[in-house]
C-alpha positions as CSV (number, residue, x, y, z in Angstrom):
1,M,1.6,-4.8,14.4
2,W,4.2,-6.4,12.1
3,N,7.2,-8.4,13.0
4,R,10.3,-6.2,13.2
5,H,12.2,-8.5,10.8
6,I,9.4,-8.3,8.2
7,I,9.6,-4.5,8.3
8,K,13.3,-4.5,8.0
9,R,13.1,-6.6,4.8
10,L,10.8,-4.1,3.2
11,P,12.3,-1.5,0.8
12,P,12.8,1.8,2.7
13,L,10.0,3.6,0.8
14,F,7.5,0.9,1.8
15,R,8.5,1.1,5.4
16,F,7.0,4.6,5.2
17,L,4.1,4.0,2.8
18,L,2.5,0.8,4.3
19,P,2.1,1.9,7.9
20,S,1.2,5.5,6.9
21,F,-1.5,4.2,4.6
22,V,-3.0,2.3,7.5
23,G,-2.8,5.5,9.6
24,V,-4.6,7.6,7.0
25,L,-7.3,5.0,6.7
26,L,-7.8,4.9,10.4
27,F,-7.7,8.6,11.2
28,L,-8.1,10.8,8.2
29,L,-10.3,9.2,5.7
30,P,-14.0,10.1,6.1
31,V,-16.4,7.1,5.8
32,T,-20.2,7.0,5.9
33,V,-21.9,4.4,8.1
34,D,-25.7,4.4,8.3
35,G,-25.8,7.8,6.9
36,R,-23.4,9.2,9.5
37,S,-20.0,10.7,8.5
38,T,-17.2,9.4,10.6
39,I,-13.8,7.7,10.4
40,L,-12.6,4.1,10.9
41,L,-11.4,4.9,14.4
42,G,-15.0,6.0,15.2
43,V,-16.3,2.7,13.6
44,I,-13.9,0.7,15.7
45,T,-14.8,2.5,19.0
46,D,-18.6,2.2,18.2
47,L,-18.1,-1.6,17.8
48,V,-17.1,-1.7,21.4
49,K,-19.2,1.2,22.7
50,V,-22.7,0.2,21.4
51,P,-22.9,-3.3,22.9
52,L,-21.4,-2.1,26.2
53,Q,-23.6,1.1,26.4
54,P,-26.1,-0.6,28.8
55,Y,-23.2,-1.1,31.2
56,A,-21.7,2.3,30.8
57,L,-22.3,3.5,34.3
58,E,-20.8,0.3,35.8
59,I,-17.7,0.4,33.5
60,I,-16.9,4.1,34.1
61,S,-17.4,3.8,37.8
62,I,-15.2,0.7,38.1
63,V,-12.4,2.3,36.2
64,I,-12.5,5.4,38.4
65,W,-12.6,3.3,41.6
66,M,-9.6,1.2,40.3
67,S,-7.6,4.3,39.6
68,A,-8.3,5.7,43.1
69,L,-7.4,2.4,44.7
70,S,-4.2,2.1,42.7
71,A,-3.2,5.6,43.7
72,I,-3.5,4.6,47.3
73,C,-1.4,1.5,46.8
74,Y,1.2,3.6,44.9
75,A,1.4,6.1,47.8
76,R,2.0,3.2,50.2
77,W,4.2,0.8,48.3
78,G,5.0,2.2,44.9
79,K,8.4,3.8,45.5
80,N,10.2,1.6,42.9
81,W,7.3,0.8,40.6
82,E,8.6,3.0,37.8
83,Q,11.5,0.6,37.3
84,S,10.1,-2.7,38.5
85,H,6.5,-2.5,37.3
86,P,6.2,0.2,34.6
87,A,2.7,-0.7,33.5
88,L,1.4,-0.5,37.1
89,Y,3.3,2.8,37.6
90,A,1.7,4.2,34.4
91,F,-1.8,3.5,35.9
92,A,-1.1,4.3,39.5
93,G,1.7,6.8,39.5
94,V,0.3,10.2,40.6
95,T,1.3,13.5,42.2
96,R,-0.4,14.8,45.3
97,G,-2.8,17.1,43.4
98,W,-3.9,14.3,41.0
99,F,-4.2,11.9,44.0
100,L,-6.8,14.3,45.4
101,V,-8.6,14.5,42.1
102,R,-8.8,10.7,41.9
103,M,-10.2,10.5,45.5
104,I,-12.9,13.1,44.8
105,A,-13.8,11.4,41.5
106,A,-14.1,8.0,43.2
107,A,-16.4,9.6,45.9
108,L,-18.5,11.1,43.1
109,A,-18.7,7.7,41.3
110,L,-20.1,6.2,44.5
111,L,-22.8,8.9,44.7
112,V,-23.8,8.6,41.1
113,F,-23.7,4.8,41.0
114,F,-25.7,4.2,44.2
115,N,-27.9,7.4,43.9
116,L,-26.6,8.7,47.2
117,G,-26.8,12.3,48.5
118,P,-28.5,15.2,46.7
119,E,-30.3,14.3,43.5
120,A,-28.7,17.4,42.0
121,V,-25.5,15.5,42.0
122,W,-26.5,12.1,40.6
123,G,-29.6,13.1,38.7
124,A,-30.4,12.3,35.0
125,D,-29.4,15.8,33.9
126,T,-26.2,16.0,35.9
127,G,-24.0,13.1,37.2
128,R,-25.7,10.2,35.4
129,L,-25.7,12.2,32.1
130,A,-21.9,12.8,32.4
131,F,-21.1,9.1,33.3
132,E,-23.3,7.5,30.7
133,A,-22.9,10.0,27.8
134,S,-19.4,11.5,28.0
135,G,-17.5,8.8,29.9
136,P,-17.7,5.9,27.4
137,T,-16.6,8.1,24.5
138,I,-13.6,9.4,26.4
139,L,-12.6,5.9,27.6
140,Y,-12.9,4.1,24.2
141,I,-11.3,6.8,22.1
142,L,-8.3,7.1,24.5
143,F,-7.6,3.4,24.4
144,A,-8.1,2.9,20.7
145,A,-6.2,6.0,19.7
146,C,-3.2,5.2,21.9
147,F,-2.7,1.8,20.1
148,L,-3.5,3.0,16.6
149,M,-1.8,6.4,16.5
150,P,1.7,5.0,15.8
151,F,0.6,4.2,12.3
152,L,0.1,7.9,11.7
153,T,2.9,9.3,13.8
154,E,5.9,6.9,13.9
155,F,6.5,5.9,10.3
156,G,7.1,9.2,8.5
157,F,3.7,10.5,7.5
158,M,3.9,13.5,9.7
159,E,7.4,14.3,8.4
160,F,6.1,13.9,4.8
161,V,3.1,16.3,5.1
162,G,5.0,18.5,7.5
163,T,7.8,19.1,5.0
164,L,5.2,19.9,2.2
165,V,3.4,22.6,4.3
166,E,6.3,23.7,6.5
167,R,6.8,27.1,4.9
168,P,3.2,28.4,5.0
169,F,2.6,26.9,8.4
170,S,5.8,28.5,9.7
171,R,5.0,31.9,8.3
172,L,1.3,32.0,9.4
173,F,1.4,30.3,12.7
174,R,5.1,30.1,13.8
175,L,4.8,26.3,13.8
176,P,6.5,23.3,12.1
177,G,4.6,21.9,9.1
178,R,3.9,18.6,11.0
179,A,1.3,20.5,13.0
180,A,-1.0,20.4,10.0
181,I,-1.5,16.7,10.8
182,D,-2.8,17.5,14.2
183,A,-5.3,20.0,12.8
184,T,-6.4,17.6,10.1
185,A,-6.9,14.8,12.6
186,S,-9.1,17.1,14.7
187,F,-11.2,18.4,11.8
188,V,-11.8,15.0,10.3
189,S,-11.9,12.7,13.4
190,A,-12.0,14.1,16.9
191,S,-10.3,16.9,18.9
192,M,-9.0,14.4,21.4
193,V,-7.2,12.5,18.6
194,G,-5.5,15.7,17.5
195,M,-4.7,16.6,21.1
196,M,-3.2,13.2,21.8
197,I,-1.0,13.4,18.7
198,S,0.3,16.8,19.8
199,I,1.0,15.6,23.3
200,S,2.8,12.4,22.1
201,Q,4.9,14.4,19.7
202,Y,5.8,16.9,22.5
203,R,6.8,14.1,24.9
204,L,8.9,12.5,22.2
205,G,10.8,15.8,21.8
206,L,9.4,16.6,18.3
207,Y,7.6,19.8,19.4
208,S,8.9,22.5,21.7
209,A,6.8,23.6,24.7
210,R,5.7,26.7,22.8
211,E,4.8,24.8,19.6
212,A,2.9,22.1,21.4
213,S,1.0,24.7,23.5
214,I,0.0,26.7,20.4
215,I,-1.2,23.6,18.6
216,A,-3.1,22.2,21.6
217,T,-5.0,25.5,22.2
218,N,-5.6,26.5,18.6
219,F,-5.9,23.4,16.4
220,S,-7.6,20.8,18.5
221,I,-11.0,21.8,17.1
222,V,-13.9,19.4,17.4
223,S,-14.4,17.3,14.3
224,L,-16.7,18.2,11.4
225,P,-19.1,15.4,12.3
226,F,-19.4,16.7,15.9
227,C,-19.9,20.2,14.5
228,L,-22.8,18.9,12.6
229,V,-24.2,17.4,15.8
230,M,-23.7,20.8,17.6
231,A,-25.4,22.7,14.8
232,T,-28.3,20.2,14.8
233,V,-28.8,20.4,18.5
234,A,-28.6,24.2,18.4
235,G,-31.1,24.3,15.5
236,V,-28.9,25.9,12.9
237,E,-28.4,22.9,10.7
238,E,-30.0,24.5,7.7
239,H,-27.2,27.1,7.8
240,F,-24.5,24.5,8.5
241,F,-22.1,25.2,5.6
242,S,-22.1,28.9,6.2
243,W,-21.9,28.4,9.9
244,Y,-19.0,26.0,9.6
245,A,-17.2,28.3,7.3
246,V,-17.4,31.0,10.0
247,V,-16.1,28.4,12.6
248,V,-13.0,27.7,10.4
249,F,-12.4,31.4,9.8
250,A,-12.8,32.2,13.5
251,C,-10.4,29.5,14.5
252,L,-7.7,30.4,12.0
253,T,-8.0,34.1,13.0
254,C,-7.5,33.0,16.7
255,A,-4.4,31.0,15.7
256,L,-2.9,33.9,13.7
257,V,-3.4,36.2,16.7
258,L,-2.7,34.1,19.7
259,C,0.6,32.6,18.5
260,R,2.0,36.1,18.5
261,V,0.7,37.5,21.8
262,P,1.1,36.4,25.5
263,P,0.7,34.0,27.1
264,L,1.5,31.6,24.3
265,A,4.2,33.8,22.6
266,R,6.2,33.9,25.9
267,I,6.4,30.1,26.4
268,P,10.0,29.1,25.8
269,D,11.1,26.7,23.0
270,T,12.3,24.1,25.5
271,Y,11.8,20.4,24.9
272,F,10.3,17.7,27.1
273,T,13.1,15.3,26.1
274,E,16.0,15.2,23.6
275,T,15.6,12.9,20.6
276,D,17.5,12.0,17.6
277,A,14.4,12.6,15.5
278,T,14.7,16.4,16.0
279,N,18.1,16.3,14.4
280,I,17.4,14.1,11.4
281,E,19.6,15.2,8.5
282,V,17.7,15.1,5.2
283,P,19.6,15.6,2.0
284,T,19.0,19.0,0.5
285,R,17.0,18.7,-2.8
286,N,15.3,21.2,-5.0
287,S,11.9,19.4,-5.0
288,V,9.8,19.8,-1.9
289,V,8.2,16.4,-2.6
290,A,11.6,14.8,-2.8
291,R,12.6,16.4,0.5
292,A,9.3,15.3,2.0
293,L,9.9,11.7,0.9
294,A,13.4,11.7,2.2
295,A,12.3,13.0,5.6
296,A,9.5,10.4,5.8
297,V,11.8,7.4,4.9
298,T,14.4,8.6,7.3
299,R,11.8,8.7,10.1
300,A,10.4,5.3,9.2
301,E,13.8,3.7,9.3
302,A,14.3,5.1,12.8
303,A,11.0,3.9,14.1
304,E,11.0,1.7,17.2
305,A,10.2,-2.1,17.0
306,P,6.5,-2.9,17.0
307,A,6.7,-4.6,20.4
308,K,8.2,-1.4,21.8
309,L,5.6,0.8,20.3
310,A,2.8,-1.5,21.6
311,Q,4.3,-1.4,25.1
312,R,4.5,2.4,25.0
313,A,1.0,2.6,23.8
314,W,-0.2,0.3,26.6
315,H,1.5,2.5,29.2
316,S,0.2,5.7,27.6
317,A,-3.4,4.3,27.6
318,L,-3.2,3.3,31.2
319,G,-1.9,6.6,32.3
320,L,-4.3,8.7,30.3
321,V,-7.4,6.7,31.3
322,S,-6.5,6.6,35.0
323,N,-6.0,10.3,35.2
324,V,-8.2,11.9,32.6
325,L,-11.5,9.8,33.0
326,G,-12.1,10.6,36.7
327,A,-11.2,14.3,36.2
328,S,-13.4,14.6,33.2
329,M,-16.4,13.1,35.0
330,L,-15.8,15.3,38.0
331,I,-15.6,18.5,35.9
332,A,-18.6,17.6,33.7
333,T,-20.8,16.8,36.7
334,V,-19.8,20.0,38.6
335,T,-20.6,22.0,35.4
336,L,-24.0,20.5,35.0
337,V,-24.8,21.0,38.7
338,L,-23.7,24.6,38.6
339,V,-25.7,25.3,35.5
340,H,-28.9,23.6,36.5
341,H,-29.0,24.3,40.2
342,T,-27.1,27.5,41.1
343,P,-26.8,31.1,39.9
344,V,-23.0,31.0,39.8
345,F,-22.7,31.2,36.0
346,E,-25.3,34.0,35.9
347,W,-23.0,36.1,38.1
348,L,-19.7,35.2,36.4
349,S,-21.1,35.8,32.9
350,Y,-22.3,39.4,33.6
351,P,-19.5,41.1,31.6
352,L,-20.4,38.9,28.6
353,Y,-24.1,39.7,29.1
354,V,-23.3,43.4,28.9
355,M,-21.4,42.9,25.7
356,M,-24.2,40.8,24.1
357,K,-26.9,43.2,25.3
358,A,-25.0,46.1,23.6
359,A,-24.9,44.0,20.4
360,D,-28.7,43.5,20.7
361,I,-28.5,39.7,20.9
362,A,-31.8,38.2,21.9
363,Q,-31.9,36.5,25.3
364,A,-28.4,37.9,26.0
365,K,-28.4,36.6,29.6
366,L,-28.8,33.0,28.7
367,A,-26.4,33.3,25.7
368,A,-23.7,34.8,28.0
369,I,-24.1,31.9,30.5
370,A,-23.9,29.4,27.6
371,V,-20.8,31.0,26.2
372,L,-19.0,30.9,29.6
373,V,-20.1,27.3,30.3
374,G,-18.1,26.4,27.3
375,F,-14.9,26.5,29.4
376,L,-16.1,23.5,31.3
377,D,-18.0,21.5,28.7
378,V,-18.3,21.9,24.9
379,F,-21.7,20.4,24.5
380,A,-23.5,22.2,27.3
381,P,-23.9,25.6,25.4
382,A,-25.8,23.9,22.6
383,L,-28.1,22.2,25.1
384,L,-28.7,25.4,27.0
385,I,-29.8,27.5,24.0
386,R,-31.6,24.9,21.8
387,S,-35.0,26.2,22.9
388,V,-34.2,29.8,22.2
389,E,-36.4,31.2,19.5
390,A,-33.9,33.7,18.1
391,E,-32.0,32.0,15.3
392,A,-29.1,34.5,15.5
393,T,-28.6,33.7,19.2
394,R,-28.4,30.0,18.5
395,F,-26.0,30.6,15.5
396,I,-23.7,32.7,17.7
397,V,-23.6,30.5,20.8
398,A,-23.1,27.3,18.9
399,G,-20.3,28.8,16.8
400,V,-18.5,30.4,19.8
401,A,-18.7,27.1,21.8
402,V,-17.0,25.1,19.0
403,S,-14.4,27.8,18.4
404,Q,-13.4,28.2,22.1
405,I,-11.6,24.8,21.9
406,I,-10.6,24.7,25.6
407,Y,-13.1,22.9,27.6
408,M,-12.2,21.1,30.8
409,S,-14.5,18.1,30.7
410,D,-12.0,16.2,28.5
411,L,-9.5,18.3,26.5
412,G,-8.7,20.5,29.5
413,A,-8.1,17.5,31.8
414,L,-5.8,16.0,29.1
415,I,-3.8,19.2,28.8
416,L,-3.3,19.5,32.5
417,R,-2.0,16.0,32.7
418,S,0.2,16.3,29.6
419,G,3.2,18.1,31.0
420,L,2.6,21.1,28.8
421,P,3.3,24.5,30.5
422,L,-0.4,25.3,30.5
423,P,-1.7,25.5,34.1
424,L,-5.4,26.2,34.8
425,P,-5.1,30.0,35.1
426,R,-3.2,30.2,31.8
427,L,-5.8,28.0,30.1
428,F,-8.6,30.2,31.3
429,L,-6.9,33.3,30.1
430,I,-6.5,31.7,26.6
431,F,-10.1,30.7,26.7
432,L,-11.2,34.3,27.4
433,L,-8.9,35.6,24.7
434,R,-10.4,33.1,22.2
435,T,-13.9,34.1,23.3
436,L,-13.2,37.8,22.9
437,I,-11.8,37.2,19.4
438,V,-14.5,34.9,18.0
439,L,-17.6,36.4,19.6
440,P,-17.5,39.6,17.4
441,I,-16.9,37.4,14.3
442,F,-20.0,35.4,14.9
443,I,-22.1,38.5,15.8
444,I,-21.1,40.1,12.5
445,A,-21.6,36.8,10.6
446,S,-25.1,36.4,12.0
447,I,-26.0,39.9,10.8
448,L,-24.6,39.2,7.3
449,L,-25.8,35.6,6.8
450,L,-29.2,35.3,8.6
């Protein structure tokens, strides 16, 4: 990042424009690499991920073991680490509940790494798949996004776009206009990027608990490139544009409904912390563009020094990786074990099976299981129904899985660690509400479009 004195010498408008332009290039501008649509953040993470992929199991296991060991040290000696060793505290500081999660995740990493215990746990379609396929993506995106997000969030770009769309966003979704950036980052890049923006803005005091909860559970949609992957795996890629249009419509419908009903509507408008940024006074002007520029410049001038931003990003990355990675691997592995080796999801999904059977959906039992599995992992439903002959079933399940948004293998773990008032039972209730809203939409769409 730039030297603080260099930034101070820039004209006020350029303090907003230059860093924000970098943020747009990194997070919001689609690029095509080897025929694949992505963003520069994806290119950056791939530069690290591809050469390290042969060592993915080792890297993920070591990080999980280090987080568990650090938690033990914190419990024994870390009473004053928050003041004396803030970086160490960020990585090791943990509550009793998350301490237990780290220990279980470390034990799981031992089983998977050394092929110990039942093969159902460490097999190629369960534990090893989670550690080698999902783990590296979560690790690299978290680290890269933590350091690069300030370009998009700290120098006025969110204030600029937020002011432009504040009125429609407020009327439709009862949200500040800056939430449009979170939604855009998710659509274009990755849902985890949008989620991390939402959480960082909440922890800075720029979103209330209600606003951040609505955004996190309604706008952190998996990216367009990932949707294409889901559609391809599910075998509905020839209908991609119509299928994706239904996904967008279903997600907007959910947002319109859920922001007005419990449990989200009952979350209070309290703030994680007080900040001067929430009370920025912007001159009243007739032009919305002028007001947007004024808000952006004011925010850019109030931005922290680059060294301070880098330090905060480092602490945030350490905290997220140490807590989210192990929990994600644990949830993903348990999901795959339950799906492949137990009848648990068959029992739990029976009400959905009855609904799908009544709608005359082919292979309704498998479809119901796949839809419910979406609570634990977003990719599992597409894998489960990819061999189903009925195109309508694949169309419905793939669309519902993308539209459910809340899946515990990464986004759910991130939400639980974020400080948002969204405990696991509330998340599951929101997941069920989303499922009940979007499932009829995709059933009707499959009848009209296929």
